[in-house]
N, C-alpha and C positions, 0 to 999 in steps of 0.2 A: 731827816729834815735838813734842808740846805742851810748853810751858814749865811748870816747876814753880811753884806759887804762892809769892808772896813772903811775908815775915813779916807784912805787913799784910793778907794774904789778899785782894789786889786781884782783881777779876773778870777772867777771861781776855778777850783781845781778841775782838771780835765776828767771826763768820764769816758768809758768805752764799753762796748757790748762784747761779751765772750760767748762762745758756743762750743759744745763738745758732745760726743756720743755717736749714736747711729746716724748715718748720713747717706743711705742708699739712694735717696731721691733728691739730694741737695738741700735737705731741710735745715742744715746749719748755716746756709747762706754764705758759704766760703768759696763758692765757685767751682767745687768739685764734688764727687760722690763717694769719697773714702771716709770710713769711720775714723773718729778722732778720740783718743783716750784721755787727753789732757786739754784743759780750756785753751782756746785760741781766740785772739782778738779779731773782730770783723772790720772790714773796710767801712768807712763812713757811708751810710746811705741816707742818713738824716742826722740832725743834731742830737747826740746821745742824751743830753739833758732834757730833751723834749719828749723822750719816751715815757709813756704812762703805763703801759701794760705789755707783758710778754706772754705768749702762750704757744702751744703746739698741739698738733693732732697726730694721727697715726704715722704720717710721713710728710707733714707740712708744718710750717711755723707762721706766726703772725705777730706783728708789732703794731700797737696803736699809739699815736702821738697825742700830745696835749691839744693839738689843733683838730683832732678827729681823723687824721689821715691813717689809713691802714696799709701796712707793707706786708707782703706775703712771699713765701718761697717754698719749694719742695714739690711733693707729689700733687698731681693735678688731673689724674685720669678721669675723675668724676666732676671736674670743673670746680673743685673745692677752693681754689684760689680766687674765684670770682673774676677772672681776667678775660672771659669770653672765649677761651680755647682750652685745650686739654694737654698742652705741652708742659713738661716738668721745667721748673725754674730754679736754678741753683743759686741765684742771688736774690736778696730782698728787693722787691719791686712794688711800686704803689698800685693799689687796687682802686680804680676810679669808679667802678660800678656802684659803690655804696655811698658816693659823695652826695650829700644833701639829705640822706635818710636819717631820721631821728633814732638811731640805734645806740643803745647804752652799752650793750654787751652781746657777744656771740660766742657760743661754745660748740665744739664739735665732738660728737661721739665717733664710734667706729664707722658707721654709715648713716648717720642722721645729724641734724643740726638743730640747735635751740637758740632762741634769740630773745633778748629783753629790750623793750622800747624805753624811751626816756620817761614815759608815764607809768612804768611799772607793769606793763602787760607782757605776758610770756607767750611766745609762738614756738611751734616745733614743726619740722617737716622731714621727710625721708622715710622710706619704707623698711628700713633695716630691722626695726623692732617688731614689726607686724607678725612675722612668722613665729617668733618666740612667744608673743602674746597669744596667738591662736592656739599654739600647742599647749600652753600652760593654763589657758582659760577657755577650754572647749565649750562651744555653744554660746559664748558671750560675745556681743558685738563690741569691738574696740572703738574708742573715740577716734574721730577723724584725724587728729594730729599724729596718730601712729601710722596712718596710711597715706597721708597727703604728700604730694610732690611739690607743693607750694606752701608758704607759711600759713599755718592753721593755729588758731588760738587754743592754748591748753585749757581745757575745762577743769573746774574744781578749784581754781585759784581766784575766782571772781571776787571773793570777800577779803582779799588780802592784797597788799602791794609788794611786789617782788623788788628786792634790792640787787640781787645777782642770780644768775642761773649757772648750772653746771651740767656737764655731760660726761658719763662714763662710757665704757664700751657698749653696755646695754641698759643703762639707767640714766635718769635725769634727776636733778635736784634744784630746789629754789630756796633762797633765804629771804624772809619777809622783813619789812621795817619794824615788826614787833619782835624780832629775834627768834622767829620760828623757822624750822627746817621742814620742807615738804619734799617727798621723794616719790618716784614712780618708775615703772619698768621692771627689769629682771632683778630678782633677789637671790640668784644662784649662790652667791658667796656671802650672803648675809649683809650685803652692803646697804640694804634699806632698813635694817633694824626692825624687821617685821617677821611675822610667821608665814605669810603667803609667799608662794614661789614667784608670783608676778603681780604687780600692782598696776592695773589699767588706768587708775586715776590717782592724782596726788594724794598722799597720806602724810599727816604730820607726825614727826618723831616727838614723843612726849618729852616735856621739859625735865622730868626726873632723870632722863638719860644723860643730861648735861648738868647734873647736880642742881637742878632748878635754877640755873642761870640762863640769861638770854645769850643766844649765839650771835656773835658780831661778825664772824667771817667763816667761810667754809670753802673747801677745795675737794676735788674728786680725781681719783685715778681711774683706770679702767674698771677696777672691781673693789676699790676701797675709798674711804672718805676721811677727811681731816677737818675738824671744826675747832674754832677758838671762841671762848665765851667772854663775857664782859669784864671778867677779872684777869684775863690773859691765860686762863687754863686751856690746854690743848687736848683734844680727844681724837682717837683714831678707831676705826672699825672696818670690817669687811675682810677681804682675802688677806692671808698672812704668810703664805708659803715662800715668799721671796724676801721677807723682812720688811715689807712695805708698811707695816704698822709700827715699826720702830721698836719692837720687842718680840722675842722669840716665844712662840706658843707651842709647848711640847705636845699638846693634845691634838693639834690641827691635822697632822698627817694621818693619825689613826682615824679621826673623823672622816677624812677625805676618802680613805680606802674603804671604809664601811658604807659611806653614803654617796659615793661619787655619781651614781646614776639615779639617785632619788630626788624627787622634787616635792616630797610630802612635807607638810608643815613641821613635823618632828625632826626633819633633817637639817634644821637651822644650825650652822656651825657655831662653836663656842665663842667665836670672836665677833659675833654679829651685833653685839651691843657696844655703844661707845664707851671707851675706857680712857682715863686720863693718862697722858704721857708727860710726866713732870719735867723731864729734861728740855722740853720745848716751851715751857711756860715763858711768856713774854716775847715770843717770836714776832718780829715786825713784818716779815715777808715769808710766805709759804707757797710752794707750787708742787703739784703732783703730776708725774708722768703716767705711763700705763701702769707700772708697778714700782716706780721709784719716786723719791721726793727730794726737794731742796727747801731749805729754810735759812733765814737770816736772823741770827740772835746776837745782839750786841755788836752789830756791824760785821759779823763773821758768817761766812757761808758754811752750812752743814748739809750733808747728804746721807741718804739711807735707802735700802731696798734693792731691787733688781739691778744687776750691774754687768750683765752679759756683754754689753757693748761699751762698757767703760763710762756710762753716764753718771756714775757717782764721783767721777773725777779724781780717783785715788791711784790711777795708773795700773789697776788690776781689773780682773773680770769676776772677782768673787763678790757674791751678794753681801750687802752691809746690813747687819741685823739691828743696829742701834745708831741713831744720829751721830755722825762724827765730822770733824773739820775737813773741808776741802783744802788740803795743805797748799796746793798751787796758788790759791787765792788768799792765803793767810795774811799777806802784807798789804792787801787791798781792802777797802771799805765797801761792803756789799750794799747796793742800793735796791736792785730789783732782781728777781729770779724767775725763770720760766722753764717748764718741762714739756717735751713732746713725748711720744710713746716710748722712745728709746734714746732720747738726746736731751741735753740740758743747755740752758742759756743763763748768763748772769751779767747784769749791768753793774760795773764796779767803778769806784772813784780811783783814779790813778794817783801815784805819788806826785808831789809837786815838782820834784827834781826831774828835769827833762831827760836826763841821761838814763832814767829808769823806764822810760816809755819805749817799748819794743816795736819793731816793724809789725804792722797789722796782720801779716801772714805767719808770724812766728809765735809760738806758744809763749805767753808771758810767764817769766820766772821771778820769784820773789828775790830780794837782795841777798838772802842767805843761800839761795841755790845758785851759786856762781861757778861751781866746779865743772869744768868741761867734761870730766869723766861721767859725772852724774847725768848731765844733759845727754851725752851720747848713749848711756845705758837706757834712758827713757825713750830716745828715738829708736834704738834697736828693738826694744820691747814692743813699741807700737808697730814697727815695720813687720816684725815676726808675727804679731797678732793679726795684722791685716792679711798676711799670706795664709794663715790658718783659717781666718774667717771667710775668705773668698771661696774656699773649698766647701764650706757648709752654709753659704748664704741662702740657698734654696730651702734648707731645713729650718733655718732661723725664721724665715717668713712664715713657714707653715706653723711653727711654734707660736708665733705672735697671734695668728688667727685662732689657734686652739686655746691659748691662754686668755683670750679676750672674753671667754665665757659665752661664746655663741652657741 
């Protein structure tokens, strides 16, 4: 919450947008395509305090302002940036094709899109889920929104008003004004909290799964979900093998080896039902990447999950199995966070002292991290990591597609 102006009408503290992680397509908006292991401040492309929402897809990012303007950057081979061409854009640039459209929210899956209008109607388009649906629901005709190349209304939600929509790699979800969660699409990793392998129409997750509380907010990764209830409780469920649920499940690997090729109802993984994660209670901001997450608790940024590209912001590539502080941002106040498939973004309030504001192209360091040797070690580690990563970039892209649950 913003502070009220003082009697002297002093200017509010400065804010800035930070980005880090995978950057193969310029999705960090930094003007280059090299991965970044520690948060870096972006050049101004809009007034930071006007930013309302931050989000990311497989290789692209989007920022929505209070005025309804949309800024995009990154991968664009399928025209997902909405700029009228298919060239990659390494800087955030305004998307003018949606100006004047009453869009409340847009979410992007691996190869489909879901949209929410201002009146609460949900649309979906893109053919990415059709092959999965036909394989898992043989002989059944799929609804049009699974095969449409233009916006098609999602059937099965006519008696509810959606407040937000979500897209995973192969699933979709919607939260209604009654605090109910509806899910549809692939259930390969138990992310739909259902017995069926594929849900062709939206199905409600029963209230007892959330301790009979109304859900007030929900987020989705490629194959896992996070929900917050009216009392601030946080629940996670779905895929767990990278730490994306914020807790280590010892039984998951055994289940995966036994049932990896099975789509029978009995093959539902043990982590498919929502489970409370007490350390996240009271979080004010949450965002899910493909298999990693960010949260703001008490004004401090936390991260957990998949960390191959450094998107957890701890300077390493080791997966993070429980939410932990992003130390590089510890001296800053977190305002907004956003995740792409393998990168992270955070809007933070900068210190009032102008001497602490770094050059936009330089990683922001907290006042305590002032030793040159420490800075050099971090830079050397990042440079060495990039050299190793360039040798295996092709394999990484293959792993992303495979891990998406296609």
